[in-house]
C-alpha positions as CSV (number, residue, x, y, z in Angstrom):
1,M,-86.9,-125.6,40.6
2,M,-87.6,-127.9,43.6
3,K,-85.8,-126.6,46.7
4,G,-85.2,-128.4,49.9
5,I,-84.1,-127.3,53.4
6,I,-81.5,-129.5,55.1
7,T,-80.7,-129.1,58.8
8,V,-77.7,-130.8,60.5
9,L,-77.4,-130.7,64.3
10,G,-75.1,-132.5,66.8
11,K,-71.8,-132.4,68.6
12,D,-69.0,-130.8,66.6
13,Q,-66.5,-133.1,65.0
14,V,-64.1,-133.1,62.0
15,G,-65.7,-133.9,58.7
16,I,-69.4,-133.2,59.1
17,I,-69.6,-130.7,56.3
18,A,-67.3,-132.8,54.0
19,K,-69.4,-135.9,54.4
20,V,-72.8,-134.1,53.9
21,C,-71.5,-132.2,50.9
22,T,-69.9,-135.3,49.4
23,Y,-73.3,-137.1,49.6
24,L,-75.1,-134.2,48.0
25,A,-72.6,-133.9,45.1
26,E,-72.8,-137.6,44.4
27,D,-76.6,-137.4,44.2
28,K,-76.4,-134.3,42.0
29,I,-78.0,-132.0,44.6
30,N,-76.7,-128.4,44.3
31,I,-76.2,-126.3,47.4
32,L,-77.8,-122.9,46.9
33,D,-77.1,-121.4,50.3
34,I,-75.4,-122.6,53.5
35,S,-75.2,-121.3,57.1
36,Q,-73.1,-123.0,59.7
37,T,-72.3,-122.2,63.3
38,I,-70.7,-123.9,66.3
39,V,-72.1,-122.9,69.7
40,N,-70.4,-124.2,72.8
41,G,-69.3,-127.4,71.0
42,Y,-72.6,-128.0,69.1
43,F,-72.6,-128.0,65.3
44,N,-75.6,-126.4,63.5
45,M,-75.9,-126.1,59.8
46,M,-78.8,-125.2,57.5
47,M,-78.6,-125.6,53.7
48,I,-81.0,-124.6,50.9
49,V,-80.5,-127.1,48.1
50,D,-81.8,-127.6,44.6
51,L,-83.3,-131.0,44.3
52,T,-84.2,-130.6,40.6
53,G,-81.2,-132.7,39.2
54,C,-81.4,-135.2,42.1
55,S,-80.9,-138.8,40.9
56,D,-83.1,-140.3,43.7
57,R,-86.6,-139.6,44.8
58,V,-86.9,-137.0,47.7
59,S,-88.1,-139.7,50.1
60,E,-85.0,-141.8,49.4
61,V,-82.8,-138.8,49.9
62,I,-84.5,-138.1,53.3
63,D,-83.8,-141.7,54.4
64,Q,-80.2,-141.7,53.1
65,L,-79.4,-138.4,54.8
66,A,-80.9,-139.7,58.1
67,N,-78.8,-142.8,57.8
68,L,-75.7,-140.7,57.1
69,G,-76.4,-138.7,60.2
70,K,-76.6,-141.8,62.3
71,E,-73.2,-143.0,60.9
72,I,-71.5,-139.7,61.8
73,G,-73.4,-139.0,65.1
74,V,-75.5,-136.0,64.0
75,D,-79.2,-135.4,63.2
76,I,-79.7,-134.7,59.4
77,R,-83.2,-133.7,58.1
78,L,-84.4,-132.7,54.7
79,Q,-87.8,-131.1,54.0
80,R,-89.1,-129.8,50.7
81,E,-89.1,-126.0,50.8
82,D,-92.9,-125.7,50.3
83,I,-93.6,-128.0,53.2
84,F,-91.0,-126.2,55.4
85,D,-92.6,-122.8,54.5
86,N,-96.1,-124.1,55.3
87,M,-95.0,-125.5,58.7
88,H,-93.5,-122.1,59.7
89,R,-96.3,-119.8,58.4
90,I,-98.1,-117.9,61.1
């Protein structure tokens, strides 16, 4: 299984989760775990996703999520889990 870590940050507004989850479902990306908080009006979400059934290449998904983030006014980033883990290893 190829896993990815998605982070979403920005000012809170209606529909952020719906738009991100709709994109993921359309690209056959399964959400394995999700954590979401709002602190003082700022939205923060982290998802662990399964990229195995994804219909696009990971690099395309990264670009498409970044573009979706621009459209809705938040920052959306995707990293493969192995890269994320290596970046945060002490």
